DRENPA-655133 format. One record per residue: residue in three letters; x, y, z of N, C-alpha, C in turn. Coordinates in steps of 0.001 Angstrom, whole numbers, plus 524288, in hexadecimal, padded with zeros to 5 digits. Example, Ala and Ser with C-alpha at 12.3 -4.5 7.8 and 13.67 -1.06 7.14 Angstrom:
# DRENPA-655133
ALA833867E9C681E788300C7EE6C81E78833907F31C81E78 SER832327F73681BA8835667FBDC81BE4832648001E81EBE 
This chain:
# DRENPA-655133
UNK774F77E74C7E49F779D67E5A67E21377E5D7E8CA7E457 UNK7824E7E62B7E663786C17E8E57E8B278A347EB357E470 UNK78C677EFCC7E58F790087F22E7E1D1795567EF7E7E201 UNK7962B7EC207E5DC79B277E9767E67479AC77E3EF7E44D UNK79F4F7E1F17E2C279F6F7DC5C7E1827A0B57D96E7E68A UNK79F1A7D49B7E6EA7A00E7D1817EBA47A5DF7D05C7EC30 UNK7A7B77D0127F1067AD217CEAC7F2187AD4C7C90E7F3FF UNK7B06E7C5EA7F1607B10A7C0717F2DC7B6E37BF9A7F399 UNK7B89D7BF637F8797BE3C7BFA67F9777C00E7BB627FD31 UNK7C51D7BA1B7FCAF7C7557B5F87FFF17CAED7B85380410 UNK7CAD57B5F9808AD7CE3D7B77980D037D3457B45580CBD UNK7D7B87B70580D7B7DCBE7B45580DD37DF937B65D812B7 UNK7DED87B3C1817297E13E7B5A381C067E7157B6AF81B5B UNK7E8BF7BB5481D337EE417BCCA81CD17EFD27BEE581795 UNK7EC677BE5A813A07EDF77BFCF80E4E7EA477C39180B94 UNK7E51F7C2DC80C057E1D47C682809257DC207C51780918 UNK7D9477C818805EB7D39E7C7A68058A7D2217C95080008 UNK7D0617C58D7FCD97CF207C6EA7F76F7D3DF7C9157F495 UNK7D32B7CDA27F20D7D78C7CFEE7EF1B7DB747D2C07F2AC UNK7DA417D3147F7C57DD8C7D61F7FB547E19B7D2957FDD6 UNK7E68E7D3C57FCDF7EADC7D0707FE9A7EE417D37B8026E UNK7EF2A7D14C807167F2997D3D480AEB7F7EF7D4CD80860 UNK7FA0B7D990809267FF1F7DAF6806E67FEBF7DDFB801DC UNK7FA0E7DE517FF867F95E7E1537FAAE7FA417E71C7FBC8 UNK7FC977E9DD7F80B7FD7F7EF757F8D67F8767F2867F81B UNK7F82B7F6FB7FABF7F3AC7FA7D7FA477F2D77FC117F49A UNK7F7107FD4C7F1DF7F6B47FF047EC637F4387FAC27E909 UNK7F60E7F5F87E9B17F4067F19B7E6947EE487F0AD7E7C5 UNK7ECEB7F0D77ECC57E78D7EFA07EE367E3B87F3CE7EC56 UNK7E5197F8C77ED017E1987FCEE7EB257E11F7FCD07E538 UNK7E55E7FB717E2927E5337FAEF7DCDE7E1757F68A7DB4C UNK7E1897F2377DE387DDFE7EDD87DD337D84F7EF797DE12 UNK7D74D7F2367E26B7D1F47F3E97E3977CFEE7F7A27DF6C UNK7D3687FAF37DD7D7D1D47FEA47D9667D00C7FBB17D483 UNK7D2987F7497D37F7D1377F4377CED27CC6B7F0C37CFBB UNK7CAA07F0677D4A77C5FE7ED3F7D5DB7C1D27F09C7D883 UNK7C1017F54E7D6737BD5F7F8F07D8F47B7CE7F6DF7D913 UNK7B6647F3847D5607B1177F1687D5547B0267EDC27D9FA UNK7B4627EB517DBF57B3D47E7CB7E0717B47A7EAC37E58D UNK7B80A7EEA67E58F7B92B7F19C7EA5B7B8557F7707E94C UNK7B3717F9297E8EA7B2707FE8F7E73C7B36E802B87EB5B UNK7B35B8014B7F0587B3D58053D7F4777B895804247F7E1 UNK7BC6F807A17F78D7C15A806DD7FA617C2C780BE77FD3A UNK7C43F80B708022E7C62F80FE2805347CBC980EB6806DD UNK7CF21812BC806B27D4858122D808867D533815B880D3D UNK7D6D08136C811987D75A81666816757DD0E8165E8182F UNK7DEFD81B03819B27E46D81B6F81B567E4FE8204D81EBC UNK7E96C820B48215E7EA9382548824927ED378295482116 UNK7EAA282DBF81FDB7ECE68317B81C207F1FD833EF81DF8 UNK7F2FA833FA823117F7B98367A8250A7FC72832D282514 UNK7FB8282DD0824807FFE382A19824937FECF825AB820BC UNK7FCE38271081C137FB1A82303818767FF8C81FF7815EC UNK80471821B7816B3808D781EB88149280A4081A2681812 UNK8086681A3881D0180A4D81646820B88060281377823B9 UNK801208151F823407FD00812A88265C7F9BB80EFF822F4 UNK7F75480AFD825697F441807458225A7EFD0809E581F5C UNK7EE478076781B1E7EA0A8094F817BC7E5CC80522817B1 UNK7E0DD806D5818187DC8080329817D07D97F8042A812C5 UNK7D8CD8001580FAD7D5728005080B087D0697FD7780C74 UNK7CC158006680C787C6FF7FE1B80DDC7C3DE7FD57808DE UNK7C29A7F875807C27BF5D7F728803357B9EC7F6198054D UNK7B66C7F9D88046F7B1327F977806D37AE0F7F4FB8048F UNK7AB347F236807EB7AAE57F2C680D987AE0C7EEB081090 UNK7B08D7EB1380DBD7B26F7E657810577B8277E64C81200 UNK7BB977E91380F3E7C12E7E7E980FBC7C44C7ECAD81178 UNK7C7A07EBEC815777CB817EFCB8170F7D0E37ED7181628 UNK7D43E7F05B8137F7D9877EE8F8125A7DD5A7F24881504 UNK7E0857F03D8188E7E45B7F36B81B537E9B67F2AC818D2 UNK7EC167F7128172A7F1497F6F7814BE7F5527F91D81891 UNK7F9EC7F6B4818A67FE027F85581C4C7FFE57FDDB81AFD UNK801C78009681F08802F68062181E7B8079F8075981B0C UNK80BAE8042A81B4181075805928185E810C080304812FC UNK80FA87FE04812B3810397FB6480DA280B207FB1380A91 UNK806DA7FCF580CE6801C67FD1780A448004C7F7BA8080A UNK800977F3C580B6D7FF1C7EE7B809C57FA857EC9080D0F UNK7F72E7E96480A8E7F26A7E78C80D1D7F3CA7E42B811D0 UNK7F23A7E60A8166B7F3B37E3A981B687EF3B7E07481DB3 UNK7EA707E2A781D957E5F67E01B820087E11B7E0DF81CA7 UNK7DDF87DCC281C397D8FF7DCEF819567D4A07DBFA81D45 UNK7D0C97DF7181D5F7CC507DEC6820DE7C7597DE7681D9F UNK7C44F7DA4881E4B7BF567D9A681B807BAF77DA8E81F76 UNK7B78A7DE4381E487B36D7DFC7821F87AE1B7DF7281F49 UNK7AA097E04B822647A4B17E083820557A3A17DBEB81CA7 UNK7A4957D74581EA87A4107D28A81B7B79E837D1DD8196B UNK79AB17D42E81C29795397D37281AAA793257D7DD81740 UNK796697DBE081648794A47E04481302793EE7DE5C80D65 UNK78F3A7DF1280B2178E397DCE8805E67901F7E0588015D UNK792B87E4B4802807945D7E8427FE4679A447E8B37FDD6 UNK79D0A7E5267FB6679B107E0757F8D679AEC7DBDA7FC9E UNK797EC7D7D27FB4F798207D3087FE6E79D8C7D0987FE03 UNK79F897CE918024E7A4CA7CC58802377A48F7C6A680402 UNK7A7317C351801127A7AE7BDC9802727AD6A7BCB680398 UNK7AE847BAAF808467B3EB7B9B9809F17B4D07B3DF80A54 UNK7B8F57B218807B37BA347AC82807AD7BF7E7AB8F80A2F UNK7C0237A6DF80C4A7C53E7A52880E427C5C979F6380CEA UNK7C9BF79E2F809B87CA9C798C08080C7C59579643805EB UNK7C304798FF802627BE41797177FFC47B980796A180366 UNK7B9FF7987C8083C7B5867988280BCA7B37479E1480C31 UNK7AE5C79ECF80B837AC127A40480C1C7AB8B7A53C811EB UNK7AE327A96B813A27ADF07AB158191B7A9577AEC2819F9 UNK7A8B37B26B8164D7A4C37B678816F87A2907B7E2811A3 UNK79D727B8988116779AE37BA1980C83795B07BCAC80DF4 UNK792CE7BEBC80A1378DAE7C0FD80B5378A187BD1680E1B UNK78AE27B80680D23787947B40A80FA778A1B7B1B781483 UNK78F4B7B23A814F47924A7AF73818FB794A87B36181CD1 UNK792DD7B351821BC795107B6C9825BB799B97B40B82839 UNK79E397B6C8828787A2E07B47F82AE27A28D7B532830D2 UNK7A2C17B0D2833A27A2387B0F7839547A7087AE8683BEB UNK7A7847AF8A841057ABF57AD91844097AC9A7A7AB8435E UNK7A8557A4C9843857A89D79F178433F7AAE479D4983E07 UNK7A98C7A00C839C27AB8F79E958348B7B16679F7E83438 UNK7B3307A3FB836447B8D37A523836357BBC27A0D08391C UNK7B9C279F4A83DA57BC4A79B30840B07BC8D7960683DC5 UNK7B856794B383AFE7B83D78FC78380F7BC4978FC6833AB UNK7BCD779439830FA7C02D7946682C507C5E47956A82DAC UNK7C6D3798FC8316B7CC3679A86832977CE71797CF8376A UNK7CB197954283A5C7CD0B7925E83ED57CD2E79597843CC UNK7CF46793428480B7CF3F795EE84D207D2FA79A9484D29 UNK7D1CD79E72850677D5527A2D8851517D4707A4B1856E3 UNK7D7727A893858797D7067AA7485DDB7D1B87AD1885EA4 UNK7CF5C7AC77863427CA527AF058643C7CB067B4F686478 UNK7C6E67B7D1863357C7357BD83863767C2FC7C0038602B UNK7C33B7C53585FE57BF507C81E85CE57C01B7C78685709 UNK7C4AE7C595855627C5C87C4B684FD77C7EF7BF3B84F33 UNK7C7597BD1C84A957C9A47B8038495B7CE727B8FB845FE UNK7D30B7B7DD848287D7ED7B917845667DAB17B41E8439B UNK7DC4B7B43883EAE7DF407AFFB83C557E3E57B26C83970 UNK7E7D27AF56837F27EC3F7B19A835187EA6B7B44C8300A UNK7EB617B95682FAF7EA307BC3D82AE27E4877BDE582A3D UNK7E12A7BCAA82E067DBA37BE3182D7C7D9107BE5F832DF UNK7D5637C2148339A7D22F7C1EB838527CCB17C3D28372F UNK7C9287C20183A887C38F7C304839D67C19E7C60D83E91 UNK7BED27CA5883D7C7BCE57CDA9841B77B6EC7CDC4841A8 UNK7B4AE7CE258464D7AEFB7CE52846CB7AD127D3E1847C8 UNK7B0B27D7988475A7AF897DD1B848437AFE47DFE284301 UNK7ABD97E2DE841957ABF67E56783C6E7AD287EB3B83CD6 UNK7AFDF7ECCF841027B19A7F23F841CA7AD387F5E484368 UNK7A8787F3F6843F27A4407F779845A77A4617F7D184B92 UNK7A4BA7FCA184D7F7A5527FD648531D7A0C8800A785531 UNK79EC97FF33859C879AF68027985C77795A6802B6859E7 UNK7942E7FEA98571078F017FEB7854B078B1F7FB8F857EC UNK78CAD7FA1B85CB3789277F73586021788077F1C585E27 UNK78BAC7EFA485AFD78ABA7EA6A858DC78BC37E65585D12 UNK788AE7E23585D00789B27DDE28609478DF57DA8285E20 UNK792947DA7786081796F57D76B85E71796A87D1E9860B9 UNK796F57CE0A85D51796F27C8A385F4079BDC7C7B286277 UNK79B757C46A8665479FFA7C3408699A7A4177C05886666 UNK7A9157C1A98676E7AD4F7BECC864E17ACA97B90B86621 UNK7AD2D7B5D2862377AC827B0418630B7A73D7AE468611D UNK7A3A47B1D985FEC79E9D7B05185DB679F9A7ADF68584B UNK79E3C7A909857AA79F747A63D852CD79CFB7A8C984E08 UNK798917AB5D84EBF795BE7AD8C84A457972A7B3488493A UNK79B2B7B54384C0B79CDD7BAA684B1A79E327BB7184554 UNK79C637BFCD8432779D4A7C0E683D967A27A7C3BD83CE1 UNK7A5A47C1DA839347AA987C46C837EF7A9707C97D834FA UNK7ABB57CDCE836E57AAC17D2EA834747AF697D4CC8313F UNK7B41F7D2FC832A27B8CE7D4BC82FCC7BCA27D03C82F41 UNK7BF427D00D82AC27C37C7CC4E829DC7C85B7CF7A8288F UNK7CCB27CE4682B2A7D1857D13B82A687D5D97CD7C828BB UNK7D8977CEF5824857DCE07CBBE822727E1E67CEE5822B7 UNK7E60F7CC7A824B37EB2F7CF0C824CF7EF617CAE48243A UNK7F4487CCA0823C87F88A7C8D9823437F8DA7C55B82810 UNK7FA967C0928273E7FB697BD0082B9C8006C7BE9B82E65 UNK7FFFC7BFA583375804727C16E8368D807407BCCB83913 UNK80C3F7BD8C83A6A80EF97B96E83D5A80C0C7B83784266 UNK80CAF7B37284441809E37B19E848EB80A6E7B57C84D69 UNK806127B6EC84FB38062B7BA49854478065E7C01685321 UNK806C87C18B84E21807217C72584CDF801EB7C90C84ACB UNK7FFF77CD4F84CFC7FAE97CF7284B547FB957D2CE84676 UNK7F7607D349843737F7747D69D83ED17F73F7DC4D84097 UNK7FADA7DF8283EA57FAE47E51783FD57F9997E80583AD8 UNK7F55D7EB1683B037F38E7EDE0836527F7927F1C28344A UNK7FB557F357837907FF3F7F72E835E2804277F49B833A6 UNK8046F7EF64833E3808F77ECAD831B0808EC7ECFE82BC1 UNK80D877EC3D8297380DD57EB92823CC80CAF7E5D18227D UNK80B507E4E681DA480A267DF9281BE280F4B7DCBC81AE0 UNK80FBE7D7FB81CE5814757D4E281BEF814B17D35281630 UNK819767D2B28144181A1F7D13D80EBE817217CC3380D93 UNK814267CC37809508110A7C79F807DF810F07C717801ED UNK80EB67C2C78000F80ECF7C1887FA7880C4B7C5D17F71F UNK808697C8857F948805C17CCA97F65C809917D0D97F47F UNK80DD97D1A27F761811817D5DF7F634815A97D45B7F234 UNK815FC7CF677F0C781A427CD8F7ED6C81AB07D0D87E872 UNK81F6D7D2947E74D8206E7D5A67E29281F6D7DB707E335 UNK81D2D7DD0C7E7B181C207E29A7E88A820BA7E5357EB42 UNK820E57EA607EAC58252F7ED667ED04824C07ED7B7F2F2 UNK829127EC1A7F598829297EC407FB4882AEF7F19B7FD34 UNK82F557F3887FB23831407F8C17FC8F834F17FABB7F859 UNK835EE7FFD77F88583994802577F4DF83D70805857F80F UNK8427A8046D7F75E846888076D7FA0C848BE80B6C7F62B UNK84895810677F7CF84A27814C57F47784FB08166B7F5D5 UNK85302816E87F1D5858268194C7F28A8584381E287EF13 UNK85893822AE7F19985873827A57EEBC85D17827E17EAFC UNK85C2C82A0E7E6578601682A8B7E22286190825497DFBD UNK85F03821277E1518606481C097DF2D85B908196E7DCD8 UNK857B4818327E02885306815957DE308503E812CC7E292 UNK84DC680E667E13E84AAB80B8A7E51A84BD6805B77E4C5 UNK84B33803187E93284B6E7FD617E961845FA7FB6F7EAC1 UNK843D17F80C7E77283E917F5F87E83D83EF27F07F7EA9A UNK83C307EFC37EEF983C097EAAE7F19C8368B7E8767F11E UNK836297E3937EF6E831187E1277EE6782FF57DCC47F24B UNK82AEC7DB667F2B2829507D6B57F58D829D47D20D7F1D7 UNK82B527CD537F3C682CF47CC387F927832717CE4D7FA39 UNK833077D1117FE9E837D57D3E77FFCC83C997D04B80032 UNK83BCC7CB89802388404C7C8168034B842CC7C5F77FE55 UNK83FCD7C5A67FA1D841D57C2EA7F57B842317C6557F09E UNK840F77CB677F11A840EE7CECC7EC7D845427D2D37ECEC UNK848B87D2F47E90184D107D6BC7E90C84AF87DC307E7CD UNK84D387E04F7EA3784B637E59E7E8FD84CBC7E7297E36A UNK849AF7EABB7E15D84A6E7ECBF7DC1384C4E7F2617DC87 UNK850BA7F39E7DA0E852F37F8E27DA70851B27FBF87D57C UNK84F90800A17D63384E59804107D1CA8514B809237D2A2 UNK854B280A7B7CED78582880EFD7CF99856CF8135D7CBBF UNK8569E818167CDE08559081CB47CAA285A2E81D907C6F4 UNK858EC81E7B7C1F685D0381F677BE1285F8B81A757BC12 UNK85DA0815F27BDBE86020811037BC3B85C2780CE97BA79 UNK8582680BF27BDA885428808117BC59850F2809F57B7AB UNK84FFC8067D7B3EC84D15808007AF2D8475C806497AF80 UNK84439808697ABEF83EBA806D57AB8B83E52801007AA8C UNK841D87FEF87A765841CE7F95C7A63D843017F62A7AB2A UNK846B37F8147AE5C847E97F56D7B34D843067F51F7B6BE UNK8401E7F9877B71783B697F99F7BA51837787F5947B874 UNK836B07F5547B351832DB7F1AA7B12B834737EC067B23B UNK839847EAED7B1C983B637E59D7B2C783ACB7E42D7B88E UNK83C067E7E17BC0283C277E6AB7C19A836D77E7397C44A UNK833AE7EB117C29E82EB47EC297C541829F97EAC67C1E4 UNK82AEA7E9387BD0B8268D7E8707B975824FB7EDA77B70B UNK8217E7ED957B32E81FE27F27C7B0CA81CF27F5E57B4B0 UNK81D937FB147B46D81AAF7FE7D7B805814DC7FE457B6EC UNK811AE7FFA07BADA80C097FFBB7BA0580A7C804307B664 UNK80DB8808547B65180CAA80CA37B2B4811D680F0F7B119 UNK81223810C37AC288168F813DD7AA4C8146E8193F7A8F8 UNK816DC81D317AB2A814F8822937AA89818FC8256F7A738 UNK817A2826BC7A25E81B928287979E9C81C9B82E5279E8E UNK81BF5830E07A30781D5A8366A7A33B81EC5837B97A8CC UNK8215083C307A96F8229383DE97AEBF81D7683E427B1C0 UNK81D1383B537B6058184483B287B90F816CE840A77BADC UNK811F0842387B9DF810318477A7BB5E81122848717C12C UNK81098844697C45381124845237C9F5816BE846707CB70 UNK81A69845697C7DC81FE6846457C91F821E084B8A7C72B UNK81EAC84E637C4288207C853557C1F48224A857157C631 UNK81FB3856CD7CAA48210385A467CEF7826C3859D27D05D UNK82907855187CFBE82E6D854517D16083247857397CDF2 UNK8309F858B37C9488342E85B557C5AD8360B860847C7F1 UNK832FE862AF7CB908346C867AC7CDF2838A4867057D21A UNK839C3862297D39583D88861467D7C3843148614A7D5A2 UNK846548649D7D7E084BC6864E07D62484EBC85FEA7D77E UNK84C6785CA67DACE84F14857E77DC7484E73853747D878 UNK84B42854557D48084AA9850347D09A84F7184FE97CD1C UNK8505384B647CAD5854D684AA87C7708540D84DD67C26D UNK8584C84F447BFB4857CB8528A7BB0785479850077B6C8 UNK854BF84ADC7B648851D2848377B22184C14847DB7B3A6 UNK8492784C067B292843A484C017B4218401584B817AF64 UNK8422C849527AB2C83EFD848A17A67883AD3844817A745 UNK837DD843877A3298339383FD47A3AD8359883A427A3FB UNK8323C836DF7A58D83373831607A5D282E5782E767A606 UNK82E708299F7A7C982995826B67A858829B1823CD7AD84 UNK8250D8234D7AFDA8248E820BB7B4E98230881B087B43A UNK8257D817B17B748823A7812657B81A820DC8126B7BD63 UNK81BC5811967BD5E818AD811987C237817C080BFB7C40C UNK81A1A80A977C86F8191B805867CAE681599806867CFA2 UNK81089807507CE9D80CD9808867D2C880CC9804387D6E8 UNK80D7C7FF537D52E80D267FAD87D8C4811C97FA9E7DC83 UNK815E97FDAB7DB7481A5E7FDF47DF0C81AC8803557E19F UNK817908070C7DFEA817D780C507E21981C7780F767E013 UNK81E3180E4E7DB4C822FA810C67D9418221B812B47D3A6 UNK82445817587D28D824AF819577CD3182A7B819F57CBD7 UNK82BC1818F57C6E48310181A067C4EE8308681DCD7C060 UNK8336A822247C07F833B9825A07BBFB8388A824107B8E4 UNK837BA8230E7B3DF83BE0820F67B09583D2D824EF7AC5C UNK84226825A07AB4E843F58295D7A76084227827BC7A1F6 UNK8404982B9579F1083E6782A7D799C1842EA8293279614 UNK8478F82B1F7975A84C0982A62793D184F53825A079549 UNK850968251079A5D85408820C279BF4850FC81C0079DE8 UNK84BF981CC779F3484893818917A14684A958165C7A66C UNK84D5E8198F7A97484ED9817F47AEC184B7A81AE77B2B8 UNK84B28818BA7B76F847F181B0A7BB8F84A4B8203F7BD4A UNK8470E824667BD38848B8829A17BEE9846C282AE27C463 UNK841FE8293C7C59D83F9E82A657CAAE83C988259D7CC7E UNK83C0B825277D19C838ED820F37D3F183545823827D7E9 UNK830358225D7D78C82C6A824867DB36829FD820067DE4F UNK82A178207D7E385827F281C7F7E70A8233581ED47E9D0 UNK81ED881BF37E9D1819E281DF57EBD98185781B3D7F0E9 UNK8164781E587F4A7814FC81C4F7F9D380F3F81AB87FA50 UNK80BFC81C307F6908066581ACF7F696803C281C477FBC1 UNK803DF821517FCFB8019982347801DA7FBC68245E8010C UNK7F84D821CC8040A7F2B1822EF803937F19D828BC80485 UNK7EE2282AF38015C7ECDE8307D801D97F02D833F87FE73 UNK7F45C831DD7FC197F78F834F97F87F7F5A6833F17F2E8 UNK7F698837A67EF4D7F442837377EA107F5C08324E7E705 UNK7FA758303D7E7EA7FC2182BA77E4E27FAD0826857E7A2 UNK7F7C0826D27EBE37F65B822007EEA37F3C081E2B7EAE0 UNK7F5A98195C7EAFA7F393814FA7E7FD7F528815127E243 UNK7F80D819237E08B7FA7E818BC7DB5C7FEC9814A57DB97 UNK801AF814D37DFDC80644811767E07A805C680E3A7E573 UNK807E88098F7E54680863806717EA0480C738090E7ED8D UNK80BFE808577F2AC80FEA80A937F62F81542808367F514 UNK8191B80B9C7F44F81E8C809ED7F3CF8212180A9E7F923 UNK822F4806677FB6382569806748009282B248080A7FFEB UNK82C0680D377FF6F8315480F1B7FE5A8342D810D480346 UNK839498106C8030D83C94812868073984172814E8804C5 UNK842CB819998067F8475581C668046784C0681B27807D6 UNK8502B8193980553854DB817A98083C858B881C2B80864 UNK85AD281D3B80D0E85EC78215180D9D8643B81F1A80D29 UNK8681C8226C80E0286D88820AC80DC986EDA81DA8812C1 UNK871DB8195F8123E8738581683816F8876BA81A1381A88 UNK876768190781F9E8797B81C288236287F5881B8882269 UNK880FE816B38211E88687815B181FFB886D9810B681CBD UNK88B8980F1881B7088C4980A818180888A358057F81A7E UNK88A0D8055981FAD8884D8009E822598825280051822B6 UNK87FAF804998218A87A04804F382260877118022C81DFD UNK874BA7FDA181F38871D47FAD881B2886BF37FBC481B9B UNK86A5A7FF4581F1C864CA800B981F7886455806AD81F3D UNK8650B808E281A93864AA80E9581A1F85F378107681B9B UNK85ED38155981D68859B08175B81F13855E1817AA81A88 UNK850DC816E981BBD84CD18173A817AA8481E81A2D819BF UNK8457781CDD816368407781F518177D83C5B81CDD813F0 UNK837B781BCD81642833C4818D08136382F1581C26811FA UNK82BC381A0280E958275481CF180C67823B681F1881099 UNK8237F81C948152381FD281E528192A8224B8223981CF5 UNK8275F8236081C4F829B98276C81F988277E82CBD81E15 UNK8272D83038821ED8251783569820DF828AA8386481D28 UNK8265683BF681A2B8296483EEF8165C82E0E841A9818E5 UNK82D408440081D8483187846E0820118362D8434E8212D UNK8350D83E77822AB8393183AAD823D283C3D8395E81EDE UNK839648386C81A9C83BEF8371B8159B83EF183BC981388 UNK83CBB8407B8141583F48845428123C8447A8461481508 UNK844758456E81A23849458462181D2A84D54841FE81BA8 UNK84B7983D6081A6E84EE28390B818CA8518C83A6481396 UNK84E8883CBA80FF98509E83E0580AC5853D68430880ADC UNK85269846B080E4B8551484BBC80E848550E84DA18142B UNK8592B84C4B817308594384DA581CBE859168538E81DB5 UNK85AAD8568F819BA85A5585C3B81A4B854B485DED8199D UNK853C5862B7817FB84E5B86482817A684B7F861AE8133D UNK8465D860C1813DB8436C85E2480FAE843248619D80ADB UNK842DC85F488063F8429C862628017483D4A8650C800E9 UNK83CEF869147FDA4837C986B697FCA18343E8676E7F9F7 UNK82F1B868177FAA382B7A8644F7F860827E9866F77F472 UNK825AA863C37F10A821BC865937ED5181CB08629E7EE6D UNK818428654B7EDD381335862CA7EEC8811078609A7E9B8 UNK80E7085C317EA2980C28859967E59F806A5857D77E707 UNK802C0859CD7E4357FD5D858197E5087FBF4854407E0C3 UNK7FC0A84F4A7E21F7FB0B84B427DE2E7F54984AE27DCBA UNK7F1EC84DA17DF9E7EC4D84D557DE6E7EA60852587DBB8 UNK7EE078558C7D9E17EC8A85A9F7D7A67E8A785A177D32D UNK7E917855BE7D03A7E59B855197CBB37E0CB851CD7CD03 UNK7E043850457D1F57DBDC84CFB7D38F7D819850437D6DC UNK7D3EC852347D4707D072855D97D7227CDB78536D7DBDE UNK7CC8484E5E7DB9F7C93084C0B7DFA67CC38848937E36F UNK7D16B848EC7E3397D498845917E6927D66D848AC7EB47 UNK7D4D1846F97EFEE7D640849B07F4BE7D92C845D77F83F UNK7DE47846A07F8B67E184842F17FBA67E436845B08002F UNK7E555842C28045F7E7FD8453A808D37ED85847008078A UNK7F01B84467803C67F583845C38028A7F61C846DA7FCAE UNK7F2D784A537FA947F30284B3A7F4EB7F7DE84E4A7F355 UNK7F9B9851CE7F6C37FE75854CA7F58A8031D852417F836 UNK8071E851367F52580BF084F087F75281059852F07F665 UNK814CC851EA7F8C981945855797F86E81DFC852717F67B UNK8209E854B27F2A7825328523B7F05382A1B854BC7F29D UNK82DA18516A7F48683274853497F6F883709850DD7F406 UNK83A8A854297F1F083EE4852397EECC843EC851BF7F1ED UNK8467F84D437F18984B8984C517F40D84F6084A997EFDA UNK85411849737F17485807847B87EDC0856B0842327EBE2 UNK85499841D07E7318535683CB67E4F984E0B83A8A7E66D UNK84AF483D617E99E845EF83B687EB74841F283FD47EB9D UNK83D1B83EB87EA1C838BF8424C7EB0E834BF83F5A7EE55 UNK8332D841B87F2B382F7D83F4A7F65382A56842397F5FD UNK8260B83F527F55F820D1841A47F54581E0D840307FA51 UNK81C4E844347FD45819FE8433F8026B814E284641802FB UNK811838444C8067D80C85846DC8079C80D3284AC580C10 UNK8091484DC780D178092D8517581177809DE84EAA816AB UNK80831849B5816E5808BA846C681BCD80DD5843B681C0C UNK811A884552818D88170384329818FF8176383D7981753 UNK813AB83BA1814228141183659811EB81677836C880C78 UNK81A5F8339B80B7581D01833BA8066181A028304B80297 UNK81807832967FE51814CF82F9E7FAA5817FD82D747F60D UNK81C72830017F4D281FC582DD07F0BE8255882FDF7F153 UNK828F582CDF7EF2082E7A82E607EEFF8305882DAE7E969 UNK832FE831B87E74983533831497E20883B2B831897E253 UNK83DB082DE37DFB78436882DD67DF778450382F5D7DA02 UNK8492E832767D9A984B26833E27D469851028345F7D48C 
């Protein structure tokens, strides 16, 4: 008796595979997998620890599925289905109500040709939004490889990605183009120090930005514009106590309550007395940092002062810029002193590459960065 339940999933070239939809955010997908642990019990997350804010992330769901997420926006870019014959769990793959592969049905070159039609000759069969490979990544095992063109060749891997414009190849390092999956989600946040943030949503062409101003926008405004928060935290967040030591904080450092919008990567601290926004925290969701996967990546950019009255493209620094670059942008003189924060101090068994971060206070902004100069959060006050 297998410990896994069987997977019975449909292929959607250019769009997805079962519950996996191209364009889905990493945060949303991992949250979904967490809620379906009985179906997907074994998951590995692979990333480059030295550049995890900007390099692609692979989520491997053993043994069949590899999900590649884009480096900057953390959106599902490519789905790879492997080990089609592995029975733990058995997987049945359908396309338009036709079973392509199952424990009883081996998917072969001839079947792909019958169902998907002609394509260019080669070692792989490529169609818009999907391709079939006869290589299962095993190298140097002395296996006799069937010649390309052998009708009975067994398909070892199926790869799904966005449909590209005619003549353009899929690049694993590209970002995912805007698609229906993203509708209603945050596209980017433009930060104006001492003022607030402008939120831009998908679809970008038809959605007006939402402006949230410190000292002006109320809790009621947030609920009307963003919906109710996923969590309301009715005390000064313990993680923020460290900031009280910073002379750069505003005098009103009394308690308040947090509106946590994990799905947008944003927290708002709201005054207990006036119920207006006092602070805004934007999270970068850097793999290997303690708050990874608490919040979806917020694609923030800090806007500087225009060069002159004619300048309609003021300079900006983005979440993936190195800390030194952002620090110089905020304070061209010497960088401010920093405070260290170990977010895993109370977690005895948690060993992370970036468990200690450093808080740097500027005029109206606190930047939290790792030892490898990746900015994990920005707080405006």
